[in-house]
KOLZATOR-920004 format. One record per residue (C-alpha): x, y, z; residue in three letters. Coordinates in steps of 0.02 Angstrom, whole numbers, padded with zeros to 5 digits, always signed. Layout:
BEGIN
XYZALA ...
This chain:
BEGIN
-06311-03207+00702MET -06308-03078+00849SER -06163-02975+00787SER -06266-02923+00638ARG -06415-02861+00728CYS -06346-02697+00773PRO -06290-02672+00600GLU -06463-02704+00531LEU -06532-02579+00662VAL -06420-02447+00609VAL -06460-02481+00427LEU -06643-02470+00470ALA -06628-02316+00559LEU -06526-02238+00418SER -06650-02281+00289LEU -06791-02210+00395LEU -06692-02035+00409ALA -06657-02031+00239LEU -06838-02064+00188GLY -06890-01911+00303GLY -06782-01791+00197CYS -06867-01675+00089GLU -06784-01590-00058ARG -06853-01434-00151GLU -06933-01479-00315GLN -06819-01437-00467ARG -06929-01400-00625ARG -06810-01410-00772PHE -06963-01342-00875SER -07141-01297-00852GLU -07264-01422-00913PRO -07348-01363-01078GLY -07238-01206-01091GLY -07237-01074-00960SER -07410-01038-00896THR -07372-00895-00774VAL -07388-00732-00863THR -07412-00552-00789VAL -07463-00398-00859THR -07437-00258-00752THR -07472-00069-00792PRO -07338+00049-00815LEU -07421+00180-00698SER -07543+00208-00570ASP -07654+00316-00660ILE -07821+00240-00678ARG -07976+00302-00781ALA -08130+00332-00668GLY -08040+00303-00495GLY -07911+00204-00406VAL -07889+00012-00440ALA -07821-00107-00290VAL -07671-00198-00360ALA -07656-00385-00310THR -07489-00429-00256PRO -07407-00570-00360VAL -07286-00689-00291LYS -07140-00743-00397ALA -07154-00933-00426PRO -06963-00961-00379TYR -06939-00849-00237ASP -06924-01005-00118ASP -06820-01120-00245ASN -06631-01107-00227ALA -06598-01205-00388TYR -06710-01084-00491ALA -06629-00925-00408ILE -06451-00998-00454SER -06520-01023-00637GLU -06572-00832-00625GLY -06392-00800-00580GLN -06321-00893-00725ARG -06450-00814-00847LEU -06395-00637-00773PHE -06232-00668-00831GLN -06274-00759-00994TRP -06399-00620-01060PHE -06268-00494-01006ASN -06381-00409-00883CYS -06214-00375-00783ALA -06155-00260-00938GLY -06270-00132-00879CYS -06317-00171-00696HIS -06140-00232-00656ALA -06091-00400-00581THR -06193-00427-00429GLY -06314-00294-00475GLY -06218-00148-00399GLY -06265-00030-00549GLY -06169+00046-00696ALA -06244+00112-00845ILE -06411+00041-00780GLY -06481+00072-00603PRO -06424-00036-00458ALA -06515-00189-00406LEU -06450-00204-00239THR -06528-00053-00156ASP -06707-00013-00089ASP -06741+00118-00207VAL -06820+00053-00374TRP -06880+00180-00517ILE -07012+00046-00583TYR -07050-00056-00424GLY -06972-00201-00343LYS -07126-00308-00331ALA -07108-00479-00433PRO -07245-00427-00568ASP -07154-00264-00592GLN -06979-00335-00610ILE -07060-00463-00729PHE -07132-00319-00829SER -06979-00227-00838THR -06889-00378-00912ILE -07021-00419-01039VAL -07079-00243-01098GLN -06924-00144-01065GLY -06911+00028-01001ARG -06889+00196-01075PRO -06705+00265-01095ASN -06616+00099-01095GLY -06689-00054-01036MET -06726-00163-01189PRO -06882-00273-01196ALA -06822-00462-01186PHE -07009-00536-01192GLY -06986-00606-01361ALA -06813-00676-01323ARG -06827-00759-01155ILE -06964-00881-01111PRO -07069-00848-00960ASN -06993-00972-00846GLN -06820-00899-00866GLN -06895-00727-00840VAL -06961-00775-00667TRP -06791-00854-00633GLN -06717-00689-00661LEU -06841-00597-00557VAL -06801-00705-00411SER -06626-00688-00426TYR -06638-00495-00440VAL -06742-00494-00290ARG -06611-00598-00199SER -06478-00469-00242LEU -06575-00324-00149SER -06606-00439+00007GLY -06796-00468-00036GLU -06787-00659-00019LEU -06719-00763+00136PRO -06543-00814+00132LYS -06590-00995+00137THR -06631-00981-00046VAL -06486-00872-00107SER -06380-00933-00256PRO -06281-01085-00220SER -06144-01030-00349ARG -06089-00876-00263ALA -06027-00727-00359ASP -05857-00743-00263ALA -05821-00903-00365MET -05826-00791-00528TYR -05760-00617-00473PHE -05663-00638-00305GLY -05773-00546-00200LYS -05926-00590-00092PRO -06102-00590-00173PRO -06184-00427-00140ALA -06322-00497-00031GLU -06199-00556+00089ARG -06106-00397+00114GLU -06151-00300+00264PRO -06270-00147+00253VAL -06184+00020+00290THR -06267+00183+00333GLN -06207+00339+00251PRO -06105+00451+00372VAL -06194+00605+00401GLN -06091+00769+00399PRO 
């Protein structure tokens, strides 16, 4: 009987340790459809004065699963066809730098995907549910280093394309002549 006592203590401690672990929540679909919508104006021009913008937080910025889903959707919807694999830029602008034509705030990226932009960016609002748009928003923000490394996609670009993901490459400053 005394030989089983240490085993029971170890088992009890293991169960207590596992009970204290907390996983991130994986929402496979939003209840009742996606309730998070944003209407972002396309310019800062306001009739009668200056309006103060309220910052919008993307619902998936702290969820590694949703960001990896955004990475999958980035390939699936052929965003890489214009923005290049890893968001480095090709026909469309780069998504890995800190210069953004239409803004890099979550609501601005959401509006860009949903409403489209002149001269090339098609509107995907009628084709992609809002939940998936927000997943794409969080993935695009991770490409430019806007999110912490702890929530970067678990399926790295390196698995598909043989190079490290853009957010893991060191930042280099241009050489001044």
